[in-house]
CHARMM internal coordinates of N, CA and C (Angstrom, degrees):
IC EDIT
DIST 1 N 1 CA 1.4315
DIST 1 CA 1 C 1.5563
ANGL 1 N 1 CA 1 C 114.84
DIST 1 C 2 N 1.3510
ANGL 1 CA 1 C 2 N 111.76
DIHE 1 N 1 CA 1 C 2 N -28.06
DIST 2 N 2 CA 1.3924
ANGL 1 C 2 N 2 CA 114.49
DIHE 1 CA 1 C 2 N 2 CA 178.52
DIST 2 CA 2 C 1.5083
ANGL 2 N 2 CA 2 C 114.57
DIHE 1 C 2 N 2 CA 2 C -65.51
DIST 2 C 3 N 1.3545
ANGL 2 CA 2 C 3 N 113.22
DIHE 2 N 2 CA 2 C 3 N -35.61
DIST 3 N 3 CA 1.5366
ANGL 2 C 3 N 3 CA 119.75
DIHE 2 CA 2 C 3 N 3 CA 178.43
DIST 3 CA 3 C 1.5848
ANGL 3 N 3 CA 3 C 108.98
DIHE 2 C 3 N 3 CA 3 C -58.21
DIST 3 C 4 N 1.4842
ANGL 3 CA 3 C 4 N 116.08
DIHE 3 N 3 CA 3 C 4 N -43.52
DIST 4 N 4 CA 1.4071
ANGL 3 C 4 N 4 CA 114.51
DIHE 3 CA 3 C 4 N 4 CA 179.24
DIST 4 CA 4 C 1.5232
ANGL 4 N 4 CA 4 C 111.29
DIHE 3 C 4 N 4 CA 4 C -67.21
DIST 4 C 5 N 1.3053
ANGL 4 CA 4 C 5 N 118.27
DIHE 4 N 4 CA 4 C 5 N -33.70
DIST 5 N 5 CA 1.4561
ANGL 4 C 5 N 5 CA 119.23
DIHE 4 CA 4 C 5 N 5 CA -177.02
DIST 5 CA 5 C 1.6440
ANGL 5 N 5 CA 5 C 110.14
DIHE 4 C 5 N 5 CA 5 C -73.74
DIST 5 C 6 N 1.2758
ANGL 5 CA 5 C 6 N 116.10
DIHE 5 N 5 CA 5 C 6 N -18.55
DIST 6 N 6 CA 1.3057
ANGL 5 C 6 N 6 CA 114.89
DIHE 5 CA 5 C 6 N 6 CA -179.26
DIST 6 CA 6 C 1.6530
ANGL 6 N 6 CA 6 C 118.56
DIHE 5 C 6 N 6 CA 6 C -87.24
DIST 6 C 7 N 1.2821
ANGL 6 CA 6 C 7 N 110.75
DIHE 6 N 6 CA 6 C 7 N -3.36
DIST 7 N 7 CA 1.4886
ANGL 6 C 7 N 7 CA 118.66
DIHE 6 CA 6 C 7 N 7 CA 179.43
DIST 7 CA 7 C 1.4944
ANGL 7 N 7 CA 7 C 105.16
DIHE 6 C 7 N 7 CA 7 C -89.76
DIST 7 C 8 N 1.3004
ANGL 7 CA 7 C 8 N 116.63
DIHE 7 N 7 CA 7 C 8 N 99.07
DIST 8 N 8 CA 1.3701
ANGL 7 C 8 N 8 CA 123.55
DIHE 7 CA 7 C 8 N 8 CA 177.92
DIST 8 CA 8 C 1.4858
ANGL 8 N 8 CA 8 C 116.55
DIHE 7 C 8 N 8 CA 8 C -61.66
DIST 8 C 9 N 1.2788
ANGL 8 CA 8 C 9 N 118.69
DIHE 8 N 8 CA 8 C 9 N -40.45
DIST 9 N 9 CA 1.5821
ANGL 8 C 9 N 9 CA 119.29
DIHE 8 CA 8 C 9 N 9 CA -174.40
DIST 9 CA 9 C 1.4980
ANGL 9 N 9 CA 9 C 108.81
DIHE 8 C 9 N 9 CA 9 C -62.37
DIST 9 C 10 N 1.4037
ANGL 9 CA 9 C 10 N 119.20
DIHE 9 N 9 CA 9 C 10 N -34.31
DIST 10 N 10 CA 1.3680
ANGL 9 C 10 N 10 CA 117.95
DIHE 9 CA 9 C 10 N 10 CA 179.81
DIST 10 CA 10 C 1.5185
ANGL 10 N 10 CA 10 C 112.65
DIHE 9 C 10 N 10 CA 10 C -63.22
DIST 10 C 11 N 1.3754
ANGL 10 CA 10 C 11 N 112.82
DIHE 10 N 10 CA 10 C 11 N -45.34
DIST 11 N 11 CA 1.4518
ANGL 10 C 11 N 11 CA 119.79
DIHE 10 CA 10 C 11 N 11 CA 179.45
DIST 11 CA 11 C 1.5692
ANGL 11 N 11 CA 11 C 113.19
DIHE 10 C 11 N 11 CA 11 C -54.30
DIST 11 C 12 N 1.3450
ANGL 11 CA 11 C 12 N 111.90
DIHE 11 N 11 CA 11 C 12 N -44.09
DIST 12 N 12 CA 1.3860
ANGL 11 C 12 N 12 CA 122.82
DIHE 11 CA 11 C 12 N 12 CA -178.53
DIST 12 CA 12 C 1.4478
ANGL 12 N 12 CA 12 C 111.45
DIHE 11 C 12 N 12 CA 12 C -63.28
DIST 12 C 13 N 1.2907
ANGL 12 CA 12 C 13 N 114.91
DIHE 12 N 12 CA 12 C 13 N -49.75
DIST 13 N 13 CA 1.5373
ANGL 12 C 13 N 13 CA 121.10
DIHE 12 CA 12 C 13 N 13 CA -176.47
DIST 13 CA 13 C 1.5121
ANGL 13 N 13 CA 13 C 110.09
DIHE 12 C 13 N 13 CA 13 C -64.61
DIST 13 C 14 N 1.3880
ANGL 13 CA 13 C 14 N 119.50
DIHE 13 N 13 CA 13 C 14 N -43.36
DIST 14 N 14 CA 1.3735
ANGL 13 C 14 N 14 CA 126.88
DIHE 13 CA 13 C 14 N 14 CA -175.04
DIST 14 CA 14 C 1.5509
ANGL 14 N 14 CA 14 C 114.27
DIHE 13 C 14 N 14 CA 14 C -75.19
DIST 14 C 15 N 1.3722
ANGL 14 CA 14 C 15 N 116.74
DIHE 14 N 14 CA 14 C 15 N -33.00
DIST 15 N 15 CA 1.3459
ANGL 14 C 15 N 15 CA 122.86
DIHE 14 CA 14 C 15 N 15 CA -169.12
DIST 15 CA 15 C 1.5663
ANGL 15 N 15 CA 15 C 109.02
DIHE 14 C 15 N 15 CA 15 C 80.50
DIST 15 C 16 N 1.3858
ANGL 15 CA 15 C 16 N 108.49
DIHE 15 N 15 CA 15 C 16 N 164.38
DIST 16 N 16 CA 1.4212
ANGL 15 C 16 N 16 CA 113.88
DIHE 15 CA 15 C 16 N 16 CA -175.93
DIST 16 CA 16 C 1.5462
ANGL 16 N 16 CA 16 C 119.29
DIHE 15 C 16 N 16 CA 16 C -59.25
DIST 16 C 17 N 1.3384
ANGL 16 CA 16 C 17 N 114.46
DIHE 16 N 16 CA 16 C 17 N -44.53
DIST 17 N 17 CA 1.4738
ANGL 16 C 17 N 17 CA 114.14
DIHE 16 CA 16 C 17 N 17 CA 170.90
DIST 17 CA 17 C 1.4093
ANGL 17 N 17 CA 17 C 119.55
DIHE 16 C 17 N 17 CA 17 C -66.70
DIST 17 C 18 N 1.3712
ANGL 17 CA 17 C 18 N 112.63
DIHE 17 N 17 CA 17 C 18 N -41.58
DIST 18 N 18 CA 1.4369
ANGL 17 C 18 N 18 CA 115.67
DIHE 17 CA 17 C 18 N 18 CA 179.64
DIST 18 CA 18 C 1.4706
ANGL 18 N 18 CA 18 C 117.45
DIHE 17 C 18 N 18 CA 18 C -64.84
DIST 18 C 19 N 1.4336
ANGL 18 CA 18 C 19 N 114.03
DIHE 18 N 18 CA 18 C 19 N -35.17
DIST 19 N 19 CA 1.4991
ANGL 18 C 19 N 19 CA 115.34
DIHE 18 CA 18 C 19 N 19 CA 174.02
DIST 19 CA 19 C 1.4879
ANGL 19 N 19 CA 19 C 112.25
DIHE 18 C 19 N 19 CA 19 C -68.79
DIST 19 C 20 N 1.2918
ANGL 19 CA 19 C 20 N 117.74
DIHE 19 N 19 CA 19 C 20 N -34.62
DIST 20 N 20 CA 1.5057
ANGL 19 C 20 N 20 CA 118.94
DIHE 19 CA 19 C 20 N 20 CA 173.62
DIST 20 CA 20 C 1.4727
ANGL 20 N 20 CA 20 C 108.79
DIHE 19 C 20 N 20 CA 20 C -55.12
DIST 20 C 21 N 1.2877
ANGL 20 CA 20 C 21 N 123.37
DIHE 20 N 20 CA 20 C 21 N -46.85
DIST 21 N 21 CA 1.3917
ANGL 20 C 21 N 21 CA 130.86
DIHE 20 CA 20 C 21 N 21 CA -172.97
DIST 21 CA 21 C 1.5261
ANGL 21 N 21 CA 21 C 104.05
DIHE 20 C 21 N 21 CA 21 C -62.74
DIST 21 C 22 N 1.3152
ANGL 21 CA 21 C 22 N 112.72
DIHE 21 N 21 CA 21 C 22 N -49.28
DIST 22 N 22 CA 1.6240
ANGL 21 C 22 N 22 CA 114.52
DIHE 21 CA 21 C 22 N 22 CA -177.95
DIST 22 CA 22 C 1.4753
ANGL 22 N 22 CA 22 C 111.04
DIHE 21 C 22 N 22 CA 22 C -59.24
DIST 22 C 23 N 1.4095
ANGL 22 CA 22 C 23 N 115.65
DIHE 22 N 22 CA 22 C 23 N -49.37
DIST 23 N 23 CA 1.5791
ANGL 22 C 23 N 23 CA 116.99
DIHE 22 CA 22 C 23 N 23 CA 178.38
DIST 23 CA 23 C 1.4667
ANGL 23 N 23 CA 23 C 110.24
DIHE 22 C 23 N 23 CA 23 C -55.99
DIST 23 C 24 N 1.4105
ANGL 23 CA 23 C 24 N 113.42
DIHE 23 N 23 CA 23 C 24 N -46.20
DIST 24 N 24 CA 1.5008
ANGL 23 C 24 N 24 CA 113.72
DIHE 23 CA 23 C 24 N 24 CA -178.30
DIST 24 CA 24 C 1.5063
ANGL 24 N 24 CA 24 C 114.48
DIHE 23 C 24 N 24 CA 24 C -55.15
DIST 24 C 25 N 1.3300
ANGL 24 CA 24 C 25 N 116.62
DIHE 24 N 24 CA 24 C 25 N -48.49
DIST 25 N 25 CA 1.4742
ANGL 24 C 25 N 25 CA 126.55
DIHE 24 CA 24 C 25 N 25 CA 176.49
DIST 25 CA 25 C 1.4987
ANGL 25 N 25 CA 25 C 114.03
DIHE 24 C 25 N 25 CA 25 C -53.32
DIST 25 C 26 N 1.4006
ANGL 25 CA 25 C 26 N 112.91
DIHE 25 N 25 CA 25 C 26 N -46.86
DIST 26 N 26 CA 1.4790
ANGL 25 C 26 N 26 CA 123.71
DIHE 25 CA 25 C 26 N 26 CA -177.88
DIST 26 CA 26 C 1.5559
ANGL 26 N 26 CA 26 C 102.83
DIHE 25 C 26 N 26 CA 26 C -61.82
DIST 26 C 27 N 1.3290
ANGL 26 CA 26 C 27 N 123.01
DIHE 26 N 26 CA 26 C 27 N -48.68
DIST 27 N 27 CA 1.3743
ANGL 26 C 27 N 27 CA 126.59
DIHE 26 CA 26 C 27 N 27 CA -174.06
DIST 27 CA 27 C 1.5935
ANGL 27 N 27 CA 27 C 108.23
DIHE 26 C 27 N 27 CA 27 C -63.49
DIST 27 C 28 N 1.3787
ANGL 27 CA 27 C 28 N 118.61
DIHE 27 N 27 CA 27 C 28 N -38.97
DIST 28 N 28 CA 1.4257
ANGL 27 C 28 N 28 CA 119.34
DIHE 27 CA 27 C 28 N 28 CA 176.72
DIST 28 CA 28 C 1.4821
ANGL 28 N 28 CA 28 C 113.30
DIHE 27 C 28 N 28 CA 28 C -60.94
DIST 28 C 29 N 1.4140
ANGL 28 CA 28 C 29 N 112.48
DIHE 28 N 28 CA 28 C 29 N -45.09
DIST 29 N 29 CA 1.3835
ANGL 28 C 29 N 29 CA 119.82
DIHE 28 CA 28 C 29 N 29 CA -173.92
DIST 29 CA 29 C 1.5770
ANGL 29 N 29 CA 29 C 108.96
DIHE 28 C 29 N 29 CA 29 C -62.37
DIST 29 C 30 N 1.4014
ANGL 29 CA 29 C 30 N 115.17
DIHE 29 N 29 CA 29 C 30 N -36.87
DIST 30 N 30 CA 1.4939
ANGL 29 C 30 N 30 CA 121.88
DIHE 29 CA 29 C 30 N 30 CA -171.47
DIST 30 CA 30 C 1.4985
ANGL 30 N 30 CA 30 C 114.02
DIHE 29 C 30 N 30 CA 30 C -97.97
DIST 30 C 31 N 1.4078
ANGL 30 CA 30 C 31 N 120.57
DIHE 30 N 30 CA 30 C 31 N 8.11
DIST 31 N 31 CA 1.4249
ANGL 30 C 31 N 31 CA 120.19
DIHE 30 CA 30 C 31 N 31 CA -167.28
DIST 31 CA 31 C 1.5734
ANGL 31 N 31 CA 31 C 109.89
DIHE 30 C 31 N 31 CA 31 C -69.08
DIST 31 C 32 N 1.3417
ANGL 31 CA 31 C 32 N 118.08
DIHE 31 N 31 CA 31 C 32 N -24.57
DIST 32 N 32 CA 1.4656
ANGL 31 C 32 N 32 CA 121.63
DIHE 31 CA 31 C 32 N 32 CA -179.12
DIST 32 CA 32 C 1.5593
ANGL 32 N 32 CA 32 C 112.96
DIHE 31 C 32 N 32 CA 32 C -87.05
DIST 32 C 33 N 1.3279
ANGL 32 CA 32 C 33 N 118.69
DIHE 32 N 32 CA 32 C 33 N 1.90
DIST 33 N 33 CA 1.4656
ANGL 32 C 33 N 33 CA 123.65
DIHE 32 CA 32 C 33 N 33 CA -172.07
DIST 33 CA 33 C 1.4923
ANGL 33 N 33 CA 33 C 108.76
DIHE 32 C 33 N 33 CA 33 C -107.38
DIST 33 C 34 N 1.2395
ANGL 33 CA 33 C 34 N 121.08
DIHE 33 N 33 CA 33 C 34 N 128.70
DIST 34 N 34 CA 1.4553
ANGL 33 C 34 N 34 CA 121.04
DIHE 33 CA 33 C 34 N 34 CA 167.77
DIST 34 CA 34 C 1.4813
ANGL 34 N 34 CA 34 C 117.27
DIHE 33 C 34 N 34 CA 34 C -77.48
DIST 34 C 35 N 1.3694
ANGL 34 CA 34 C 35 N 113.22
DIHE 34 N 34 CA 34 C 35 N -28.16
DIST 35 N 35 CA 1.4346
ANGL 34 C 35 N 35 CA 117.02
DIHE 34 CA 34 C 35 N 35 CA 179.85
DIST 35 CA 35 C 1.4801
ANGL 35 N 35 CA 35 C 109.39
DIHE 34 C 35 N 35 CA 35 C -161.56
DIST 35 C 36 N 1.4089
ANGL 35 CA 35 C 36 N 116.77
DIHE 35 N 35 CA 35 C 36 N 142.30
DIST 36 N 36 CA 1.4587
ANGL 35 C 36 N 36 CA 118.53
DIHE 35 CA 35 C 36 N 36 CA 174.38
DIST 36 CA 36 C 1.5136
ANGL 36 N 36 CA 36 C 101.44
DIHE 35 C 36 N 36 CA 36 C -135.38
DIST 36 C 37 N 1.4213
ANGL 36 CA 36 C 37 N 111.33
DIHE 36 N 36 CA 36 C 37 N 159.39
DIST 37 N 37 CA 1.5193
ANGL 36 C 37 N 37 CA 121.40
DIHE 36 CA 36 C 37 N 37 CA 175.96
DIST 37 CA 37 C 1.4988
ANGL 37 N 37 CA 37 C 106.41
DIHE 36 C 37 N 37 CA 37 C -94.97
DIST 37 C 38 N 1.3318
ANGL 37 CA 37 C 38 N 116.67
DIHE 37 N 37 CA 37 C 38 N 130.13
DIST 38 N 38 CA 1.4010
ANGL 37 C 38 N 38 CA 120.20
DIHE 37 CA 37 C 38 N 38 CA -177.79
DIST 38 CA 38 C 1.5714
ANGL 38 N 38 CA 38 C 104.63
DIHE 37 C 38 N 38 CA 38 C -134.68
DIST 38 C 39 N 1.4350
ANGL 38 CA 38 C 39 N 114.95
DIHE 38 N 38 CA 38 C 39 N 106.13
DIST 39 N 39 CA 1.3232
ANGL 38 C 39 N 39 CA 117.88
DIHE 38 CA 38 C 39 N 39 CA 171.83
DIST 39 CA 39 C 1.4796
ANGL 39 N 39 CA 39 C 115.67
DIHE 38 C 39 N 39 CA 39 C -59.18
DIST 39 C 40 N 1.2347
ANGL 39 CA 39 C 40 N 122.78
DIHE 39 N 39 CA 39 C 40 N 132.09
DIST 40 N 40 CA 1.5207
ANGL 39 C 40 N 40 CA 128.57
DIHE 39 CA 39 C 40 N 40 CA -172.62
DIST 40 CA 40 C 1.4455
ANGL 40 N 40 CA 40 C 110.77
DIHE 39 C 40 N 40 CA 40 C -145.28
DIST 40 C 41 N 1.2944
ANGL 40 CA 40 C 41 N 116.80
DIHE 40 N 40 CA 40 C 41 N 129.78
DIST 41 N 41 CA 1.5031
ANGL 40 C 41 N 41 CA 123.07
DIHE 40 CA 40 C 41 N 41 CA 172.61
DIST 41 CA 41 C 1.4411
ANGL 41 N 41 CA 41 C 106.90
DIHE 40 C 41 N 41 CA 41 C -112.47
DIST 41 C 42 N 1.3369
ANGL 41 CA 41 C 42 N 114.79
DIHE 41 N 41 CA 41 C 42 N 137.23
DIST 42 N 42 CA 1.4294
ANGL 41 C 42 N 42 CA 118.78
DIHE 41 CA 41 C 42 N 42 CA 168.15
DIST 42 CA 42 C 1.5797
ANGL 42 N 42 CA 42 C 109.20
DIHE 41 C 42 N 42 CA 42 C -119.89
DIST 42 C 43 N 1.3149
ANGL 42 CA 42 C 43 N 116.47
DIHE 42 N 42 CA 42 C 43 N 138.76
DIST 43 N 43 CA 1.5486
ANGL 42 C 43 N 43 CA 116.22
DIHE 42 CA 42 C 43 N 43 CA 178.28
DIST 43 CA 43 C 1.4128
ANGL 43 N 43 CA 43 C 109.28
DIHE 42 C 43 N 43 CA 43 C -125.11
DIST 43 C 44 N 1.3841
ANGL 43 CA 43 C 44 N 110.71
DIHE 43 N 43 CA 43 C 44 N 157.73
DIST 44 N 44 CA 1.5143
ANGL 43 C 44 N 44 CA 118.92
DIHE 43 CA 43 C 44 N 44 CA 174.20
DIST 44 CA 44 C 1.4056
ANGL 44 N 44 CA 44 C 106.40
DIHE 43 C 44 N 44 CA 44 C -144.28
DIST 44 C 45 N 1.3633
ANGL 44 CA 44 C 45 N 115.20
DIHE 44 N 44 CA 44 C 45 N 144.27
DIST 45 N 45 CA 1.4681
ANGL 44 C 45 N 45 CA 123.44
DIHE 44 CA 44 C 45 N 45 CA 179.51
DIST 45 CA 45 C 1.5827
ANGL 45 N 45 CA 45 C 108.81
DIHE 44 C 45 N 45 CA 45 C -113.88
DIST 45 C 46 N 1.2540
ANGL 45 CA 45 C 46 N 113.50
DIHE 45 N 45 CA 45 C 46 N 148.77
DIST 46 N 46 CA 1.4339
ANGL 45 C 46 N 46 CA 114.17
DIHE 45 CA 45 C 46 N 46 CA 169.72
DIST 46 CA 46 C 1.5671
ANGL 46 N 46 CA 46 C 109.42
DIHE 45 C 46 N 46 CA 46 C -135.08
DIST 46 C 47 N 1.3588
ANGL 46 CA 46 C 47 N 113.67
DIHE 46 N 46 CA 46 C 47 N 161.56
DIST 47 N 47 CA 1.4280
ANGL 46 C 47 N 47 CA 114.51
DIHE 46 CA 46 C 47 N 47 CA 179.11
DIST 47 CA 47 C 1.6425
ANGL 47 N 47 CA 47 C 111.49
DIHE 46 C 47 N 47 CA 47 C -135.85
DIST 47 C 48 N 1.2267
ANGL 47 CA 47 C 48 N 109.92
DIHE 47 N 47 CA 47 C 48 N 141.43
DIST 48 N 48 CA 1.5983
ANGL 47 C 48 N 48 CA 110.23
DIHE 47 CA 47 C 48 N 48 CA 178.10
DIST 48 CA 48 C 1.4704
ANGL 48 N 48 CA 48 C 103.73
DIHE 47 C 48 N 48 CA 48 C -115.35
DIST 48 C 49 N 1.2699
ANGL 48 CA 48 C 49 N 108.14
DIHE 48 N 48 CA 48 C 49 N 126.88
DIST 49 N 49 CA 1.5025
ANGL 48 C 49 N 49 CA 121.33
DIHE 48 CA 48 C 49 N 49 CA 175.82
DIST 49 CA 49 C 1.6010
ANGL 49 N 49 CA 49 C 110.31
DIHE 48 C 49 N 49 CA 49 C -79.37
DIST 49 C 50 N 1.3737
ANGL 49 CA 49 C 50 N 120.46
DIHE 49 N 49 CA 49 C 50 N 121.48
DIST 50 N 50 CA 1.4366
ANGL 49 C 50 N 50 CA 121.80
DIHE 49 CA 49 C 50 N 50 CA 176.93
DIST 50 CA 50 C 1.5509
ANGL 50 N 50 CA 50 C 103.59
DIHE 49 C 50 N 50 CA 50 C -96.22
DIST 50 C 51 N 1.3727
ANGL 50 CA 50 C 51 N 107.97
DIHE 50 N 50 CA 50 C 51 N 132.83
DIST 51 N 51 CA 1.5374
ANGL 50 C 51 N 51 CA 107.34
DIHE 50 CA 50 C 51 N 51 CA 176.58
DIST 51 CA 51 C 1.4704
ANGL 51 N 51 CA 51 C 108.54
DIHE 50 C 51 N 51 CA 51 C -123.55
END
COOR INIT
IC SEED 1 N 1 CA 1 C
IC BUILD
């Protein structure tokens, strides 16, 4: 569940109440599972200023 909470763009797009509903529904769907595999990519960008 922490992975879902870490994705800020979902929170922004859904709004606070919408995101709470999404998280609640995911928790309901997964309540009988101890562990699930979730492929997840994280990206970061850097920039170098040339002077």
